[in-house]
C-alpha positions in Angstrom: -16.8 35.4 29.0 -13.6 33.5 28.3 -10.9 33.7 30.9 -8.2 33.3 28.2 -9.1 35.8 25.5 -7.8 35.1 22.0 -6.7 37.7 19.6 -10.2 38.4 18.4 -9.4 41.8 16.8 -8.3 39.8 13.7 -11.1 37.2 13.7 -13.2 38.6 10.8 -10.7 40.5 8.7 -8.0 39.6 6.2 -4.6 40.8 7.6 -3.1 43.6 5.7 -0.1 41.6 4.7 -2.2 38.7 3.3 -3.8 40.3 0.4 -4.5 37.9 -2.4 -2.5 38.6 -5.6 -4.3 40.0 -8.6 -2.7 37.5 -10.9 -4.1 34.0 -11.6 -2.4 31.1 -9.7 -0.9 30.0 -13.0 1.0 33.4 -13.2 3.0 32.8 -10.0 2.9 29.0 -9.6 6.4 27.7 -9.0 8.0 31.2 -9.3 10.4 30.3 -6.4 11.4 26.9 -7.9 14.3 26.2 -10.2 12.0 24.4 -12.5 12.1 23.5 -16.2 11.4 27.1 -17.4 14.2 28.5 -15.1 16.6 25.8 -16.2 16.0 26.5 -19.8 16.6 30.2 -19.2 19.8 29.8 -17.2 21.4 26.6 -18.5 23.1 25.8 -21.8 21.4 23.4 -24.1 23.9 20.6 -23.3 23.7 21.2 -19.5 19.9 21.2 -19.7 19.7 18.0 -21.6 22.2 16.3 -19.3 20.2 17.4 -16.2 16.9 16.3 -17.8 18.4 12.9 -18.6 19.6 12.5 -15.1 16.1 13.4 -13.7 14.2 11.2 -16.1 16.4 8.1 -16.3 18.4 8.2 -13.1 21.6 8.4 -15.1 24.6 9.8 -13.2 25.1 13.5 -13.9 28.3 14.5 -15.6 30.4 16.1 -12.9 32.0 18.4 -15.4 28.6 20.2 -15.8 28.0 20.7 -12.1 29.9 24.0 -12.1 27.7 25.3 -14.9 24.5 24.1 -13.1 25.7 25.6 -9.8 26.4 28.9 -11.5 22.9 28.9 -13.1 21.3 28.2 -9.7 23.2 31.0 -8.1 22.3 33.5 -10.8 18.7 32.5 -10.7 18.4 32.6 -6.9 20.3 35.9 -6.5 18.0 37.5 -9.1 15.3 36.7 -6.6 17.2 38.2 -3.7 18.9 35.1 -2.3 22.1 35.6 -0.3 22.6 32.1 1.2 22.2 28.5 0.1 21.6 25.3 2.1 21.5 21.6 1.5 17.9 20.7 2.6 17.6 17.2 3.9 15.3 14.9 5.9 17.2 13.3 8.8 15.6 10.5 11.0 14.0 13.1 13.3 10.9 13.2 11.2 11.3 16.8 10.1 13.7 18.7 7.8 17.2 20.1 8.5 19.3 22.8 7.0 22.6 24.7 7.5 22.9 28.0 5.7 26.1 29.3 4.0 26.5 32.6 2.3 27.3 32.9 -1.4 30.1 35.4 -0.9 33.8 34.7 -0.6 36.0 37.3 1.2 39.3 38.4 -0.5 42.5 39.5 1.1 42.0 43.1 0.1 38.9 43.4 2.2 36.5 43.0 -0.7 34.4 39.9 -1.6 32.6 38.2 -4.5 29.7 35.9 -4.8 30.6 32.2 -5.4 28.9 28.9 -5.6 30.6 26.0 -7.5 29.8 22.5 -8.5 31.4 20.9 -5.5 29.3 23.0 -3.1 26.2 22.0 -5.1 26.8 18.3 -5.4 28.1 17.5 -1.9 28.4 19.1 1.5 29.7 18.0 5.0 27.1 19.5 7.4 28.5 17.8 10.5 25.1 17.1 12.0 26.6 14.8 14.5 23.8 15.2 17.0 21.1 14.0 14.5 20.0 10.4 15.2 22.0 7.6 13.6 21.0 4.5 15.6 24.5 3.6 16.2 25.8 3.9 12.7 28.2 6.5 13.9 29.3 7.8 17.3 28.8 11.4 18.3 32.5 12.1 18.0 32.4 10.7 14.5 30.8 13.9 13.1 31.5 13.4 9.5 28.4 12.9 7.3 27.5 14.1 3.8 24.6 15.6 2.0 24.4 14.8 -1.7 22.3 16.6 -4.2 19.1 14.9 -5.4 18.6 16.3 -9.0 15.1 14.7 -9.2 13.7 17.2 -6.7 14.1 20.8 -7.9 15.8 23.5 -5.8 13.7 26.3 -4.3 13.9 29.5 -2.4 12.6 30.3 1.0 13.1 33.8 2.2 16.6 34.7 0.9 18.0 31.1 1.0 18.4 28.7 -2.0 17.4 25.3 -0.7 18.8 22.3 -2.5 17.1 18.9 -1.8 19.7 16.3 -0.8 20.2 12.8 0.7 22.0 12.5 4.0 24.6 9.7 4.4 27.3 8.7 6.9 31.0 8.7 6.2 30.7 5.0 5.3 27.9 5.7 2.8 25.0 4.4 4.9 21.7 6.2 4.8 20.9 8.6 7.7 17.6 9.9 6.2 14.2 9.0 4.7 15.0 10.1 1.2 17.7 7.7 0.1 15.8 4.4 0.8 12.7 6.0 -0.9 14.8 6.8 -4.0 16.2 3.3 -4.1 12.7 1.8 -3.7 11.4 3.9 -6.6 14.3 2.8 -8.8 13.7 -1.0 -8.3 9.9 -0.6 -8.5 10.3 1.1 -11.9 12.2 -1.8 -13.3 10.0 -4.5 -11.9 6.8 -2.7 -13.1 8.1 -2.1 -16.6 8.9 -5.8 -17.0 5.3 -6.7 -16.1 3.8 -3.8 -18.2 5.5 -5.3 -21.3 3.1 -8.2 -21.2 0.6 -5.6 -22.4 2.5 -2.8 -24.1 6.1 -3.3 -25.4 6.6 0.5 -25.7 6.4 1.2 -21.9 9.9 2.0 -20.6 9.2 3.9 -17.4 6.8 3.4 -14.4 6.6 6.0 -11.7 5.0 5.6 -8.3 2.7 8.6 -7.6 1.5 10.0 -4.3 -1.2 12.3 -3.3 -1.2 13.1 0.4 -4.0 14.6 2.5 -2.8 16.7 5.5 -5.0 17.1 8.5 -4.3 19.6 11.2 -5.7 21.8 14.0 -5.5 25.5 14.5 -5.4 27.0 18.0 -4.9 30.6 18.9 -1.3 31.2 19.9 -2.2 33.1 23.1 -4.0 30.1 24.4 -1.1 27.8 23.6 1.1 29.9 25.8 -1.2 29.1 28.7 -1.1 25.3 28.0 2.4 23.8 28.7 1.2 20.4 27.4 0.2 21.7 24.0 3.4 23.8 23.8 5.7 21.0 24.7 4.0 17.8 23.5 1.6 18.9 20.8 -1.4 17.4 22.7 -3.6 18.1 25.7 -2.6 15.9 28.6 -5.5 17.3 30.6 -8.9 18.6 29.6 -12.5 17.7 30.2 -14.6 17.4 27.0 -16.6 20.5 26.0 -20.4 20.3 26.3 -20.5 20.8 22.6 -17.7 19.5 20.4 -18.1 17.5 17.1 -21.3 15.6 18.0 -23.5 17.7 15.7 -21.1 17.3 12.7 -21.7 21.0 12.0 -18.0 21.8 11.5 -17.4 19.1 8.9 -17.3 20.6 5.4 -18.9 23.8 6.8 -18.2 27.4 6.0 -14.5 28.0 6.7 -14.1 30.7 9.5 -12.7 34.0 8.2 -9.6 33.9 10.2 -8.7 30.3 9.3 -9.5 31.1 5.7 -7.0 34.0 5.8 -4.3 31.7 7.1 -5.2 29.1 4.4 -4.9 31.6 1.6 -1.6 32.8 2.9 0.1 29.5 3.3 -1.4 28.2 0.0 0.1 31.2 -1.8 3.5 30.4 -0.3 3.1 26.8 -1.2 2.0 27.5 -4.8 5.0 29.8 -5.3 7.2 26.8 -4.2 5.4 24.5 -6.8 3.4 22.6 -4.2 0.1 22.0 -6.1 -2.3 22.4 -3.2 -5.8 22.4 -4.6 -8.2 21.3 -1.8 -9.1 22.9 1.6 -12.0 22.1 3.9 -13.1 21.9 7.5 -12.6 18.5 9.1 -14.8 16.7 11.6 -13.6 18.2 14.9 -13.9 21.9 15.7 -10.8 23.9 14.6 -9.7 20.9 12.5 -8.9 21.3 8.8 -7.4 19.5 5.8 -5.5 20.5 2.7 -4.4 18.3 -0.2 -2.5 18.6 -3.5 -2.9 16.9 -6.9 -0.8 13.7 -7.4 2.9 14.0 -8.0 5.9 11.7 -8.4 6.4 10.0 -5.0 9.8 11.6 -4.2 8.7 15.1 -5.0 5.4 14.6 -3.2 7.2 13.6 0.0 9.5 16.6 -0.3 6.5 18.9 -0.8 4.7 17.5 2.2 7.7 18.0 4.5 8.1 21.5 3.1 4.4 22.3 3.5 4.3 21.3 7.2 7.2 23.7 7.8 5.4 26.4 5.8 2.2 26.0 7.7 3.9 26.5 11.1 5.8 29.6 9.9 2.8 31.2 8.2 0.5 30.4 11.2 2.6 32.7 13.4 1.7 35.7 11.1 -2.0 35.0 11.9 -1.4 34.4 15.7 -2.2 30.7 15.2 -0.3 27.6 16.2 -0.7 24.6 13.9 -1.1 21.3 15.8 0.1 18.4 13.6 -0.1 15.8 16.5 -2.2 12.8 15.7 -4.5 13.3 18.7 -4.3 16.8 20.2 -7.7 16.5 22.0 -9.1 13.5 23.9 -12.5 12.4 22.7 -12.2 14.2 19.3 -11.2 13.0 15.9 -7.4 12.9 15.5 -5.4 13.8 12.4 -4.0 11.6 9.8 -2.1 12.0 6.5 -3.8 9.7 4.0 -1.4 8.5 1.4 -3.0 8.0 -2.0 -0.6 5.7 -4.0 -0.7 4.6 -7.6 1.6 3.7 -10.5 1.9 5.6 -13.7 3.4 4.4 -17.0 4.9 6.4 -19.9 2.1 5.1 -22.1 0.2 7.0 -24.7 -3.1 5.9 -23.2 -4.2 4.7 -19.8 -1.1 5.9 -18.0 -2.5 5.1 -14.5 -1.9 1.3 -14.0 -4.6 1.2 -11.4 -7.3 2.8 -13.6 -9.4 0.3 -15.6 -9.5 0.8 -19.3 -12.3 0.2 -21.8 -10.9 -3.0 -23.4 -10.2 -6.5 -22.1 -6.5 -5.9 -22.7 -6.2 -2.7 -20.6 -8.5 -4.2 -18.0 -6.3 -7.3 -17.7 -3.4 -5.0 -17.1 -5.4 -3.1 -14.4 -6.4 -6.4 -12.7 -2.8 -7.6 -12.8 -1.6 -4.5 -10.9 -4.6 -4.5 -8.6 -4.2 -8.2 -7.6 -0.4 -7.8 -7.2 -0.9 -4.8 -4.9 -3.3 -6.8 -2.8 -0.9 -9.8 -2.7 2.0 -7.4 -1.8 0.2 -5.9 1.1 -0.9 -9.3 2.3 2.7 -10.6 2.2 4.2 -7.7 3.9 1.4 -6.3 6.1 3.6 -6.5 9.2 6.3 -4.3 7.5 3.7 -1.8 6.3 2.1 -1.6 9.8 5.5 -1.0 11.4 6.0 2.1 9.3 3.0 4.0 10.9 4.0 3.2 14.4 4.5 6.3 16.6 3.6 7.5 20.1 1.1 10.0 18.5 -0.5 7.4 16.2 -1.1 5.1 19.2 -3.8 7.4 20.3 -5.5 7.5 16.9 -5.4 4.1 15.3 -8.5 2.1 16.2 -10.1 4.9 18.1 -13.4 4.7 16.2 -12.3 7.6 14.0 -9.3 6.1 12.2 -8.4 2.7 10.7 -7.7 0.0 13.2 -4.2 -1.3 13.9 -5.2 -4.4 11.8 -4.1 -4.0 8.2 -6.9 -5.0 5.8 -7.8 -4.0 2.3 -11.2 -2.8 0.9 -11.8 -2.9 -2.9 -15.6 -2.5 -3.1 -18.4 -4.9 -4.2 -17.9 -4.6 -7.9 -14.3 -5.5 -7.9 -14.9 -8.2 -5.4 -17.3 -9.7 -7.9 -14.8 -9.5 -10.7 -12.1 -11.2 -8.6 -14.6 -13.9 -7.6 -15.4 -14.5 -11.3 -11.8 -15.0 -12.0 -11.4 -17.3 -9.1 -14.3 -19.5 -10.2 -13.7 -19.5 -14.0 -10.0 -20.0 -14.3 -8.7 -23.5 -13.7 -5.3 -25.0 -13.7 -5.9 -26.2 -17.2 -5.9 -24.1 -20.4 -9.1 -22.1 -20.8 -11.6 -23.2 -23.3 -12.6 -20.8 -26.1 -16.0 -20.2 -24.4 -14.3 -19.5 -21.1 -11.9 -17.1 -22.6 -14.6 -15.2 -24.4 -16.9 -15.1 -21.4 -14.1 -14.0 -19.0 -12.7 -11.4 -21.4 -16.2 -10.0 -21.9 -16.7 -9.7 -18.2 -13.3 -8.0 -17.8 -14.2 -5.7 -20.6 -17.3 -4.5 -18.6 -15.2 -3.0 -15.8 -16.0 0.7 -15.8 -13.1 2.8 -17.1 -13.5 5.1 -14.1 -14.4 3.3 -10.9 -14.6 6.4 -8.8 -18.4 6.3 -8.6 -18.6 2.5 -8.6 -16.4 1.8 -5.6 -17.7 2.9 -2.2 -15.2 4.7 0.0 -14.8 2.7 3.2 -13.4 5.2 5.7 -12.9 2.4 8.2 -10.4 0.6 6.1 -6.7 1.3 6.5 -5.9 0.4 2.9 -8.8 1.1 0.5 -9.1 1.1 -3.3 -10.8 4.3 -4.2 -11.3 4.1 -8.0 -7.8 4.5 -9.5 -5.5 4.4 -6.5 -5.1 2.9 -3.1 -5.6 5.1 -0.1 -3.4 4.2 2.9 -5.3 5.9 5.7 -3.3 4.7 8.7 -0.4 7.2 8.2 -0.1 9.7 11.1 -0.4 13.4 10.5 3.2 14.1 11.7 4.8 11.2 9.7 7.2 11.5 6.9 5.4 9.8 4.0 8.7 8.4 2.7 8.7 5.6 5.3 5.4 3.9 4.5 5.9 4.6 0.8 9.3 2.9 0.8 7.7 -0.2 2.5 4.9 -0.3 0.0 7.2 0.2 -3.0 9.5 -2.5 -1.7 6.7 -5.0 -1.2 5.2 -4.2 -4.6 8.6 -4.6 -6.3 9.1 -8.1 -4.7 5.6 -9.1 -5.7 5.9 -8.0 -9.3 9.2 -9.9 -9.6 7.4 -13.0 -8.3 4.5 -12.5 -10.6 6.7 -12.3 -13.7 8.6 -15.4 -12.6 5.4 -17.3 -12.1 3.9 -16.2 -15.4 7.1 -16.9 -17.4 7.3 -20.4 -15.8 3.8 -21.3 -17.1 4.6 -19.8 -20.5 7.7 -22.0 -20.6 5.5 -25.0 -20.0 3.4 -24.1 -23.1 0.6 -22.0 -21.8 -0.4 -18.9 -23.7 0.4 -15.5 -22.1 -3.2 -14.8 -21.2 -3.8 -18.2 -19.7 -0.7 -17.9 -17.7 -1.6 -14.5 -16.4 -5.2 -15.6 -15.5 -3.9 -18.7 -13.7 -1.4 -16.8 -11.6 -3.9 -14.1 -10.8 -6.4 -16.7 -9.6 -3.8 -18.3 -7.3 -3.0 -14.9 -5.9 -6.7 -14.0 -5.4 -7.2 -17.2 -3.4 -4.1 -16.7 -1.4 -4.9 -13.1 -0.5 -8.6 -13.4 0.4 -8.0 -13.3 4.1 -6.8 -9.6 4.0 -9.8 -8.4 2.0 -12.6 -7.0 4.2 -15.6 -5.0 3.0 -17.3 -4.3 6.4 -17.0 -1.9 9.3 -13.4 -1.8 10.5 -14.4 0.0 13.6 -16.6 -2.8 14.9 -15.8 -5.3 17.6 -16.9 -8.1 15.3 -14.0 -7.3 12.9 -11.5 -7.8 15.8 -12.8 -11.3 16.3 -13.0 -12.0 12.6 -9.5 -10.7 11.9 -8.1 -13.0 14.6 -9.8 -16.0 13.0 -8.1 -15.0 9.7 -4.7 -14.8 11.3 -4.4 -11.0 10.9 -2.4 -9.3 13.6 -3.8 -6.6 15.9 -0.8 -4.7 17.3 -2.2 -1.6 19.2 1.0 -0.2 20.6 4.0 1.1 18.8 6.7 -0.5 20.9 5.4 -3.8 19.6 4.5 -2.7 16.1 8.1 -1.5 15.5 9.3 -5.1 16.1 7.4 -6.1 13.0 9.8 -4.0 10.9 13.0 -5.9 11.8 11.9 -9.5 11.1 14.2 -11.7 8.9 11.5 -11.5 6.2 11.6 -7.6 6.1 15.4 -7.5 6.3 15.7 -10.0 3.4 13.2 -8.0 1.4 14.9 -4.6 1.6 18.5 -5.9 1.5 17.9 -8.1 -1.5 16.5 -5.1 -3.4 19.4 -2.9 -2.2 17.0 -0.5 -0.5 18.5 -0.8 2.9 21.1 -2.9 4.6 20.4 -4.9 7.7 22.5 -2.4 9.7 20.4 0.5 8.3 17.2 -1.3 9.2 18.3 -2.0 12.8 19.5 1.6 13.2 16.1 2.9 12.2 14.5 0.5 14.6 16.7 1.7 17.5 16.0 5.4 16.6 12.2 4.7 16.5 12.3 3.0 19.9 14.3 5.8 21.4 12.0 8.5 19.9 8.9 6.6 21.2 10.4 6.4 24.7 11.5 10.0 24.7 8.1 11.3 23.7 6.5 9.3 26.5 9.2 10.6 28.9 8.5 14.2 27.9 4.8 13.7 28.3 5.3 12.2 31.7 7.5 15.1 32.9 5.1 17.7 31.6 2.1 15.9 33.2 3.9 15.8 36.5 4.9 19.5 36.3 1.4 20.6 35.4 -0.2 18.5 38.1 2.1 19.6 40.9 2.7 23.2 39.9 -0.6 24.2 38.2 -3.5 21.9 39.0 -2.9 21.1 42.7 -2.1 24.8 43.7 -5.3 25.9 41.9 -7.3 23.2 43.6 -6.0 24.1 47.0 -6.6 27.8 46.4 -10.2 27.1 45.6 -10.5 24.7 48.5 -9.3 27.5 50.8 -12.0 29.8 49.5 -14.6 27.2 50.3 -13.1 26.6 53.8 -13.2 30.4 54.5 -16.8 30.4 53.3 -17.7 27.5 55.6 -16.1 29.3 58.6 -18.1 32.4 57.8 -21.3 30.4 57.7 -20.4 28.8 61.0 -19.9 32.3 62.5 -23.3 33.4 61.3 -25.4 30.3 61.9 -23.5 28.6 64.7 -24.4 24.9 65.2 -26.9 25.0 62.4 -24.3 26.0 59.8 -24.1 22.4 58.3 -27.5 22.7 56.7 -26.1 25.7 54.8 -22.5 24.5 54.2 -23.1 20.8 53.4 -22.5 21.1 49.7 -19.3 23.1 50.3 -18.0 20.6 52.8 -18.7 17.8 50.2 -16.7 19.7 47.6 -13.9 20.3 50.1 -13.7 16.6 50.8 -13.8 15.7 47.1 -11.0 18.1 46.3 -8.9 16.6 49.1 -9.5 13.1 47.9 -8.7 13.9 44.3 -5.6 16.0 45.1 -4.3 13.1 47.2 -4.8 10.7 44.3 -3.2 13.0 41.8 -0.1 13.4 44.1 0.0 9.6 44.7 -0.2 8.7 41.0 2.3 11.4 40.0 5.0 10.2 42.4 4.4 6.6 41.6 4.8 7.5 37.9 8.0 9.4 38.6 9.4 6.3 40.3 8.5 4.1 37.4 10.1 6.6 35.0 13.3 6.5 37.0 13.4 2.7 36.7 12.7 2.8 33.0 15.4 5.3 32.4 18.2 3.1 33.7 17.4 0.1 31.5 20.0 -1.0 29.0 18.4 -0.6 25.6 15.9 1.7 23.9 13.6 -1.3 23.4 13.6 -2.2 27.1 13.0 1.4 28.0 10.1 1.8 25.5 8.4 -1.4 26.8 8.8 -0.1 30.4 7.3 3.3 29.5 4.4 1.6 27.8 3.6 -0.9 30.5 4.6 1.0 33.7 4.7 4.7 33.0 2.0 5.4 30.4 -0.6 3.6 32.4 -0.6 6.5 34.9 -1.5 9.0 32.2 -5.1 7.9 32.2 -5.3 7.7 36.0 -3.9 11.2 36.6 -5.9 12.7 33.8 -9.2 11.3 35.2 -8.7 12.9 38.6 -7.6 16.2 37.1 -10.5 16.4 34.6 -12.9 15.8 37.5 -11.2 18.7 39.4 -11.8 20.9 36.4 -15.6 20.3 36.7 -15.8 21.4 40.4 -13.2 24.2 40.7 -14.3 27.8 40.0 -13.9 28.6 36.3 -11.9 31.7 37.1 -9.5 29.7 39.3 -8.8 27.0 36.8 -5.3 27.6 35.5 -5.6 26.2 31.9 -7.7 27.2 28.9 -10.5 24.7 28.6 -11.6 22.7 25.6 -14.4 25.1 24.8 -11.9 27.9 24.6 -9.3 26.0 22.6 -11.7 24.6 20.1 -14.0 27.5 19.3 -11.7 30.3 18.5 -12.9 32.2 15.5 
């Protein structure tokens, strides 16, 4: 019998308010989005064309049309019951932010009318002075602006019209994740188009696409209320492993429990109404762990949809008496949660739009190899930058934990593509190709399967793996905003494609044919990038040694990994492409260090509180019961009582020893925390928390988890792993 009973009256039934609609998904998909169909219905032809041109080409929207567009948005949203609007943005907190304003405007005669004009649509001043800025503005300098992003459609949640926006300071510097992402997408588009025109002169647009996979845990809300660590930090700071957890692999891809399925259906319906194309759901490896995933979308929209989905999941879970845990490692000893980012490039071509999908001719396959090799070279050149974007306190527990990619960035492409690259390396020389070499090489390239999905193994131990027609960046944490790693990848790819075009054009200028020049440059890139390609087990100890020989960095903690993102090389990259200024980069670094320190600080405080106010009192209470029992045995058996009370006495001693150690470690940790808190910079503080405070977490937890095993089950104050992980 469980001591902390979950709400099992709803375990095996679909809640009354979560009845599936009778309509097909296509009948209600996007019904709460101001999408193309709604725009056509509510906008004039000229306004619609102007808005579409802005969305598709990035052209600045004619300000004179903003009033008409605002009026159309208001009419559409009010027809669906909206009473308020908000600029929805993504500050550097990692989640979303919003401030709601009513549509109505009061009049002097006591009446009112609904209003929403172009100025309110295009720009707002939300104050937001308490949101992190990394020193870009002081707290008393409250002014900041949100500006409408037309490329991401407005949507309705509840009775509020939500308008996706960027968030900038009074001086125009970015204070969010969206603005750098949009800039990176713009420069990548131009660089990729320039390279695509070697193969197809008609290509005029290249879009970065993203398909994320969101992993999460579900825990009964009544159990969360009895776990201060889960409620305040998102992970269990204490807890001995359950006798049965994931070792049988019986949860992975198993039948979805009825209660979890009811939740999934509910949040999927809400997501689909908002145009989030979720198509996949399944059980993950650990008990009570699940995953959902959508189809690919344009990168900016995919990021918005992921941020929106995380918020939706948490809201909908409350209706089902669940709490969603998005932390990268909620439970020690069990698989953590990631957010795999599947990235590719798509051209506005009549055929073979995906630039990372092989075609069925040498020409299309040469284009594929060009973008494949350039991606490998880009990641090799800027592996430090990309690694820094997945650094977080939560991800430190997950990366390299024999369940997730290591903190070493390597690339897997599979045996078939490895052979193709080896062929190019061996057959292409610095001189012009002979006719026989050209024919042989082109024939070999022409043999690349059009779809590599079944010809490329899926190496789950690789942090950056080619999976048929895309690269899967598996190191991104489950709580992360996808924009940050995608901005880094886009920036690195942009720089690399620019270098590629310059190198190829230089050879063409010297008299080489286009194909010969492309092959020679690709060969040089393949040779230069070989050290980052790895086909083996990324979890093995052998890889750590091999990676060190290759000169690949292994940075296991985030306070160090963040430093990789502020090197001169990274700052030169993003500033030269006008993605971020040096000041913006350094501001983000300071915010990340501060966030890292604060999360460790919170965990330290919660751990101390639970140890001193929950665990130790429970241990002493049980110890007193044993002492009373020993006294009773002594009264009954006199001097012979020890032969009957020996085990109890041993437990009493063990409790005393472990309680003493817990107190000792807690107070030492508190003293180290005090020292860390008075250091001058966020970097110094984060280093001190990593080296001097965090080290106590393991020591305190070890003693507490041992106490859990010897204290009476009914006296233990916290829900145990077997209770948290097996709610149905």
